[in-house]
Structure formats: C-alpha cells, structure tokens
C-alpha positions in Angstrom: -17.5 141.1 -132.2 -19.4 138.9 -129.7 -18.2 135.3 -129.8 -20.6 132.4 -129.5 -19.8 130.1 -126.6 -19.5 126.5 -127.8 -22.7 124.5 -127.1 -24.7 127.6 -126.2 -27.1 126.9 -129.0 -27.9 123.4 -127.8 -28.4 124.6 -124.2 -30.4 127.5 -125.3 -32.7 125.1 -127.2 -33.0 122.9 -124.1 -33.8 126.0 -122.0 -36.5 127.1 -124.4 -38.1 123.7 -124.4 -38.0 123.6 -120.7 -39.7 127.0 -120.4 -42.3 126.0 -123.0 -43.2 122.9 -121.0 -43.3 124.9 -117.7 -45.6 127.5 -119.3 -47.9 124.7 -120.5 -48.0 123.2 -117.1 -48.8 126.6 -115.6 -51.6 127.4 -118.1 -53.2 124.0 -117.6 -54.1 125.0 -114.0 -55.5 128.4 -115.0 -59.0 129.4 -116.1 -61.0 128.0 -113.2 -61.8 129.1 -109.7 -60.0 127.4 -106.7 -61.9 126.1 -103.7 -64.6 123.6 -104.7 -64.6 121.5 -101.5 -67.5 123.5 -99.8 -70.4 121.0 -100.1 -73.5 121.9 -102.1 -76.5 120.3 -100.5 -79.0 120.2 -103.4 -79.7 116.9 -105.1 -80.2 117.0 -108.9 -81.9 114.2 -110.8 -79.7 112.5 -113.4 -76.4 113.2 -111.7 -74.1 110.4 -110.3 -72.4 110.3 -106.9 -69.0 108.9 -106.1 -68.1 108.3 -102.4 -64.4 108.5 -101.6 -62.3 108.0 -98.5 -59.6 110.7 -98.6 -56.5 110.3 -96.5 -53.9 113.1 -96.4 -50.7 114.3 -94.9 -51.5 117.9 -95.8 -52.0 120.8 -93.4 -55.7 121.6 -92.8 -56.8 125.0 -94.3 -59.0 127.4 -92.5 -61.1 127.8 -95.6 -63.6 125.0 -95.8 -63.7 125.4 -99.6 -60.0 124.6 -99.7 -60.1 122.1 -96.8 -56.4 121.2 -97.0 -53.4 123.3 -98.2 -50.2 122.3 -99.9 -48.2 122.5 -96.7 -47.2 119.5 -94.6 -49.5 118.5 -91.7 -48.5 116.8 -88.5 -50.1 113.5 -89.2 -52.7 111.6 -91.3 -56.1 113.1 -91.6 -59.1 111.3 -93.1 -62.4 112.5 -94.5 -65.3 110.9 -96.3 -66.0 113.0 -99.4 -68.9 112.7 -101.9 -68.6 114.1 -105.4 -71.5 114.7 -107.7 -70.9 114.1 -111.4 -73.0 115.6 -114.2 -75.4 113.5 -116.4 -73.6 111.6 -119.1 -75.2 113.8 -121.8 -73.5 116.8 -120.3 -70.0 115.6 -120.1 -67.2 113.8 -121.9 -65.8 110.5 -120.5 -62.2 111.0 -119.3 -62.7 114.7 -118.4 -63.3 116.5 -115.1 -65.9 119.2 -115.7 -64.6 122.0 -113.5 -66.9 124.9 -112.7 -66.1 128.2 -114.4 -67.6 130.0 -111.3 -68.6 129.1 -107.8 -70.8 127.5 -106.7 -70.7 124.9 -109.5 -73.8 123.7 -111.4 -74.4 120.0 -110.7 -75.9 119.6 -114.1 -72.7 120.7 -115.8 -69.9 120.5 -113.2 -68.3 118.2 -110.7 -69.4 119.5 -107.3 -68.8 118.4 -103.7 -71.9 117.3 -101.9 -70.6 116.0 -98.6 -67.4 116.2 -96.4 -67.4 114.2 -93.2 -64.3 113.9 -90.9 -63.2 110.3 -90.0 -61.5 110.9 -86.7 -60.8 107.3 -85.6 -59.6 104.1 -87.1 -63.0 102.5 -86.1 -64.8 105.2 -88.1 -62.6 104.4 -91.1 -63.4 100.7 -90.9 -67.1 101.5 -90.7 -66.9 103.5 -93.9 -64.9 100.8 -95.6 -67.4 98.1 -94.6 -70.2 100.2 -96.0 -68.5 100.8 -99.3 -67.0 97.4 -100.1 -68.5 95.7 -103.2 -69.3 92.0 -103.4 -65.7 91.0 -104.4 -64.3 93.1 -101.4 -61.8 94.9 -103.6 -60.2 98.2 -102.6 -58.5 100.7 -105.0 -56.0 103.2 -103.4 -55.0 106.1 -105.6 -51.9 108.3 -105.2 -51.8 111.5 -107.2 -48.8 113.1 -108.9 -46.8 116.4 -109.0 -48.5 119.8 -109.0 -51.9 118.8 -107.5 -54.1 120.6 -105.1 -56.2 118.6 -102.7 -59.3 119.1 -104.8 -57.4 118.1 -108.0 -56.6 114.7 -106.5 -60.2 114.2 -105.2 -62.0 115.2 -108.4 -59.6 113.3 -110.7 -60.0 110.1 -108.7 -63.8 110.5 -108.6 -63.7 110.8 -112.4 -61.5 107.7 -112.8 -63.8 105.7 -110.5 -66.9 106.8 -112.2 -65.7 106.4 -115.8 -64.0 103.1 -115.2 -67.1 101.6 -113.6 -64.8 99.9 -111.2 -66.5 97.8 -108.5 -64.2 99.0 -105.6 -64.1 100.8 -102.4 -62.2 103.9 -103.5 -59.5 105.5 -101.3 -57.3 108.4 -102.4 -54.1 109.3 -100.6 -53.2 112.9 -101.2 -49.8 114.3 -100.1 -48.6 117.9 -99.6 -48.1 119.4 -103.1 -47.9 123.2 -103.5 -49.4 122.8 -107.0 -46.7 125.0 -108.5 -44.4 124.1 -111.4 -41.6 125.9 -109.5 -42.0 123.6 -106.4 -40.9 120.4 -107.9 -38.2 119.9 -105.3 -40.7 120.6 -102.4 -43.2 118.2 -103.9 -40.5 115.5 -104.2 -39.5 115.9 -100.6 -43.2 115.9 -99.6 -43.5 112.4 -101.0 -40.6 111.3 -98.8 -42.3 113.0 -95.9 -45.5 111.0 -96.6 -44.0 107.5 -97.0 -44.7 106.3 -93.5 -48.3 107.5 -93.6 -49.1 105.8 -96.9 -47.5 102.6 -95.6 -49.6 102.8 -92.4 -52.8 103.4 -94.5 -51.9 100.3 -96.7 -51.2 98.3 -93.5 -54.6 99.2 -91.9 -56.6 98.4 -95.0 -54.8 95.1 -95.6 -55.3 94.1 -92.0 -59.1 94.5 -92.2 -60.6 91.0 -92.4 -63.5 92.2 -94.6 -61.1 93.3 -97.4 -60.4 90.8 -100.1 -57.7 92.4 -102.2 -56.1 95.8 -102.8 -54.9 97.5 -106.0 -52.6 100.5 -105.6 -52.7 103.0 -108.5 -50.3 105.9 -108.7 -49.6 108.7 -111.2 -46.4 110.6 -112.0 -44.4 111.6 -108.9 -46.9 109.6 -106.8 -45.4 106.5 -108.2 -42.2 107.1 -106.3 -44.3 107.5 -103.1 -46.3 104.3 -103.8 -43.3 102.1 -104.6 -41.2 103.5 -101.8 -44.0 102.8 -99.3 -44.3 99.2 -100.5 -40.5 98.8 -100.3 -40.6 100.0 -96.7 -43.4 97.5 -96.0 -41.4 94.7 -97.5 -38.3 95.5 -95.5 -40.2 96.0 -92.3 -42.4 93.0 -92.5 -40.4 90.6 -94.7 -42.9 91.0 -97.6 -45.6 93.3 -99.0 -49.0 92.6 -97.5 -50.5 89.6 -99.3 -53.8 91.4 -100.0 -52.0 94.0 -102.1 -52.3 92.1 -105.4 -51.7 94.7 -108.1 -49.8 97.9 -108.6 -50.6 100.2 -111.5 -48.1 103.0 -112.3 -49.3 105.6 -114.7 -46.7 107.9 -116.3 -44.4 107.1 -113.5 -41.9 109.9 -112.7 -39.3 107.4 -111.5 -35.6 107.1 -112.3 -35.3 103.7 -113.9 -32.3 102.8 -111.9 -34.0 103.7 -108.7 -37.1 101.7 -109.6 -34.9 98.7 -110.3 -33.5 98.8 -106.8 -37.0 99.4 -105.3 -38.5 96.5 -107.2 -35.7 94.1 -106.1 -36.3 95.1 -102.5 -40.0 94.0 -102.7 -38.8 90.4 -102.8 -40.3 87.4 -104.6 -43.8 87.7 -103.0 -44.5 91.0 -104.6 -47.7 92.4 -106.3 -48.1 92.3 -110.1 -47.0 95.5 -111.7 -48.6 97.3 -114.7 -47.0 100.4 -116.2 -48.6 103.0 -118.5 -45.8 104.6 -120.5 -45.7 107.2 -123.3 -42.5 108.3 -125.1 -44.1 111.7 -126.0 -44.7 112.6 -122.3 -43.5 116.2 -122.2 -43.8 116.5 -118.4 -41.5 113.6 -118.0 -39.1 115.0 -120.6 -38.8 118.1 -118.3 -38.3 115.8 -115.2 -35.6 113.9 -117.0 -33.7 117.1 -117.8 -33.7 118.3 -114.2 -32.9 114.9 -112.8 -29.6 114.1 -114.3 -30.8 113.0 -117.8 -31.6 109.5 -116.5 -34.6 107.8 -118.2 -37.9 108.1 -116.4 -39.8 104.9 -116.1 -42.9 106.4 -117.7 -41.0 107.3 -120.9 -39.2 104.0 -121.7 -39.7 102.1 -125.0 -40.8 98.7 -123.7 -40.0 97.1 -127.0 -36.4 98.1 -126.9 -33.5 96.5 -125.0 -32.5 96.3 -122.2 -36.0 97.1 -121.0 -37.9 94.4 -122.9 -36.0 91.4 -121.6 -35.9 92.5 -118.0 -39.5 93.6 -117.9 -40.5 90.3 -119.4 -38.3 88.4 -117.0 -40.0 90.1 -114.0 -43.5 89.6 -115.3 -44.2 93.4 -115.5 -47.0 94.3 -118.0 -46.4 97.5 -120.0 -49.1 99.5 -121.9 -47.4 101.8 -124.4 -49.8 104.8 -125.0 -47.4 106.8 -127.3 -49.8 106.6 -130.3 -52.8 107.4 -128.2 -54.0 111.0 -128.6 -56.0 112.8 -125.9 -56.8 116.4 -125.0 -53.8 116.5 -122.7 -51.2 118.8 -124.3 -48.4 117.4 -122.2 -49.4 113.7 -122.9 -49.0 113.1 -119.1 -52.5 112.1 -118.2 -53.5 109.8 -121.0 -54.4 107.0 -118.6 -57.3 109.0 -117.1 -58.4 111.0 -120.1 -58.7 108.2 -122.7 -62.2 106.6 -122.4 -60.9 103.3 -123.7 -58.0 103.2 -121.2 -59.9 104.3 -118.2 -62.5 101.6 -118.9 -59.8 99.0 -119.3 -58.6 100.0 -115.8 -62.0 99.2 -114.4 -62.7 96.1 -116.4 -59.4 94.3 -116.2 -56.4 95.8 -114.6 -57.8 96.5 -111.1 -58.8 92.9 -110.9 -55.3 91.8 -112.0 -56.6 90.2 -115.2 -54.6 89.8 -118.4 -55.6 92.0 -121.4 -56.2 91.3 -125.0 -56.7 93.5 -128.1 -60.5 93.0 -127.9 -60.5 94.4 -124.4 -59.0 97.7 -125.6 -60.8 98.0 -128.9 -58.6 100.7 -130.3 -56.1 98.7 -132.4 -52.8 100.5 -133.0 -53.6 103.3 -130.6 -52.5 101.3 -127.6 -49.6 98.9 -127.7 -49.2 96.6 -124.7 -46.0 94.7 -124.4 -46.6 91.4 -122.7 -44.2 90.5 -120.0 -44.2 87.0 -118.7 -47.6 85.3 -118.7 -49.5 88.5 -119.8 -50.6 89.4 -123.3 -49.6 91.9 -126.0 -52.0 94.4 -127.4 -51.0 95.8 -130.8 -51.4 95.9 -134.5 -51.0 92.1 -135.0 -53.8 91.3 -132.5 -54.5 87.6 -133.0 -50.9 86.2 -133.1 -49.4 88.8 -130.8 -52.0 88.2 -128.1 -51.7 84.4 -128.4 -48.0 84.0 -128.5 -47.2 84.5 -124.8 -50.2 82.4 -123.8 -48.9 79.6 -126.0 -46.2 79.0 -123.4 -48.8 77.8 -120.9 -51.8 76.7 -123.1 -51.2 73.8 -125.6 -54.5 74.6 -127.3 -53.3 78.1 -128.1 -50.0 76.7 -129.2 -51.8 74.5 -131.7 -53.4 77.5 -133.3 -50.2 79.6 -133.2 -48.6 78.4 -136.5 -51.8 79.1 -138.5 -52.1 82.6 -137.0 -48.5 83.4 -138.0 -49.1 82.2 -141.5 -52.0 84.6 -141.7 -50.3 87.7 -140.4 -47.1 87.1 -142.2 -43.4 86.9 -141.5 -43.1 90.4 -139.9 -45.6 89.4 -137.3 -43.6 86.2 -136.8 -40.5 88.1 -136.0 -42.4 90.3 -133.5 -43.8 87.3 -131.8 -40.5 85.5 -131.6 -38.9 88.4 -129.8 -41.8 88.3 -127.3 -41.6 84.6 -126.7 -37.8 84.3 -126.2 -36.4 86.2 -123.2 -33.0 87.7 -123.9 -30.8 88.3 -120.9 -29.8 92.0 -120.9 -26.3 93.0 -119.9 -24.4 96.2 -119.1 -27.5 98.1 -117.8 -28.0 99.3 -114.3 -31.7 98.9 -114.5 -31.2 95.4 -115.9 -28.9 94.4 -113.1 -31.2 95.8 -110.5 -34.3 94.2 -111.8 -32.5 90.9 -112.1 -31.6 90.8 -108.5 
C-alpha cells in the first residue's frame, strides 16, 4: 500500500493554488494580437490623445510594431509616443480597449498615432517644456512584472487619461519578458535598470522648468522605483527635493527590505502612499516563491506592527481589499477602479490629503491615515477628522460631537488612529524606525 508522505497534502494544495494563479496570469495576456506600436495616421473625431515620453532600458526590436523587446538594451532609449483613446461612449473608465485584430479601430480601440525618437537630452527637455502644465508637475510611472513595452505604454496612457491628471507624463519601462515563467529574469532586470531610472529622475529634477515630481510604481516596479530613490539618497545625501510624492500600487516588495530602503532615504524623503489589497492573488504567489515573507502590497494596515510604524513614518495607506474590479487577480485595482484612478489625478499626484468625500465609495475603500493624513472608511466624519484634530483646534472642537453621533465603536477606532503605539519585535518595525 502506498504511504502518504506527511505534509504532502498541504504542499499539494499550495502547488495547485500556485498553478491556478500562474494559469490566470497566462490567460490574462491571451486573446489579443501583439504589436500595436506601428502608428496609425488617421485622425478620428471624438477620440482623445495622450502624449507620453517613454524611456526604456529594453533592447530595440526590428519590428516597428513591437518597437522594443523584453531583452536588455545597452543604455537608455527615449521616444515620444502619442496614443489615441476611443470616445467615452465606446469605452469603460479604468480599462484599456485592446484591438482584437490589427490595425486597431480608433473608434473602439487604443491605437498608436505617433512615435518619435528623442535622441538627445536637449530633445527631451524640449518635449518636457512643451508638455508641462501650469503647475509644472511631472508624473513618472514604472510598470510591474510581466509587461511588454506596449502594455506599459497603453496602461499609463489609460491612467493619465482617466485620472484627468494635469501632468507631463513619463513612463519608464524596463526589460520584462512578459512571461509568468520569467519572474527571476524580470526581477534581475529591475536591478539592471536602477542606474538608468535614477539618471532619468535626476535629469527631470534638474530641469529648472519642472516644479515637482510624483513617482508612481506598480508591483515589481515598486522595487525598482524605491531602490533608485535609495541610490539617489546615498549618492547625493538626499532624494532630489522636487520629488515630492511616491505612490506604490500593489508593491511586490519584501516588507523587511522596504523598511531598510525607506530608512536609507533619510529624513528629507518624499511622502509615500501605498495601495494595498489583502486579496491580491499575484502577490500571494510572489510571497510563496520569495520565502513566505509578507509583501508590502498585501499588508493589513490596521494591524500591528504595521499600523504604528506606518503612522510614525507618515505613510498613507489605501486599503482596496473590499473594492471589486474586473481584475481576477486583484492586482491592478488602482488602475481599473474609476473612483481610485480619479483620486490619483485629483489628489494623490498633488500630494494632497484625502477624505471620504474625495473617494465617494464608502466602505469599498479604506484608507488608514498615517501621521497628518486622513482616514477613509465606514465612519467617514469622525474617522476623517480624528487625525486632523491633532493639528486643527477647530476640528478638535467638533470631534466629541462626531464621536457621540457615530457611537462607541467608532470612538475605539479613532482612538487607535490618534495614539501611536511603538511596535516591538518586528524587523519591519525596527527598520522603519531607524
């Protein structure tokens, strides 16, 4: 009789779950043609256009419809890319309308309308000066794992368009083979690209016409973004002052490593905002193959030791766990939720604090206020006002009445927000506290 090995059922279950997530990741990329970067010259009334500066460390591809492959290039290449977006009546906010066949139909699909090489730094400055809005803000986006060049370009075009962000948009795309079986290659490609992203950030920050910069990164791109900022801080003594805000969406980052990176940024660091979701299936897979250490994008910001340390460091966390989108992996909620993507454009890029009325979706989004920020949640009035009460006597005067209205349970919640509890015995707590 065959004997069952102890623990084999548990590991078999883990293996099955891992395979299921991998299959979902694979299927998510199927069903559409590849190679949408060949420009379509026709102009269609009712469409919108997003102009991007695209910087990459990828190897150029001979096919102009691909433009750049997933292999590593010898240096930084920059192009100005224009993307046409279908009329609002023909699309859903938060979604990229990929063509089912090529060429795409501008009335129904995202299509590329222009690609222009930017061979010199002077050409890059000229593009930037032409695209800067009145407040002179720049948004730099770093994509995540399993992305082709066109994935990064079209997703960022969608975010810029749907958020109505008044920014000069720049996307940094690093060499990803866009395969679920190349996780290790992609991770090493982020290491390969650190110096180039740091150089891009330095160039933009050094331009006198630029007012401030927000860096937004998704998934594995969060490692690249934070690591490049860490290098900058070590090299120059601090992060460039114009880099005011960093937004990490579903960050695929070991929490202990992030603690060390964050400490290395020094006291003159940007403000950090995290989008997390405890039901993120892609990060569950990443956690299993990375030593079972918590991923930053899956933490419970209301639980210790995270709550106290995040509050202590002034990090704002938006918990999207209850938010439902069309993403079966729950890994791209920040871009697919109309409410969240509008919040990015209206508030977070500008480094402003947020309130329940800004989000407008009640319990679907829970933001844990860290430091002087706010909390978005089910007890909107009191929860939002409590952290502000530390700094605003007028709000403090209203605080007691608000608590009486929402009840004792809300009072307990607010009390835990207002009082910082020192966390002990945690690697991430110790690292963040340095």
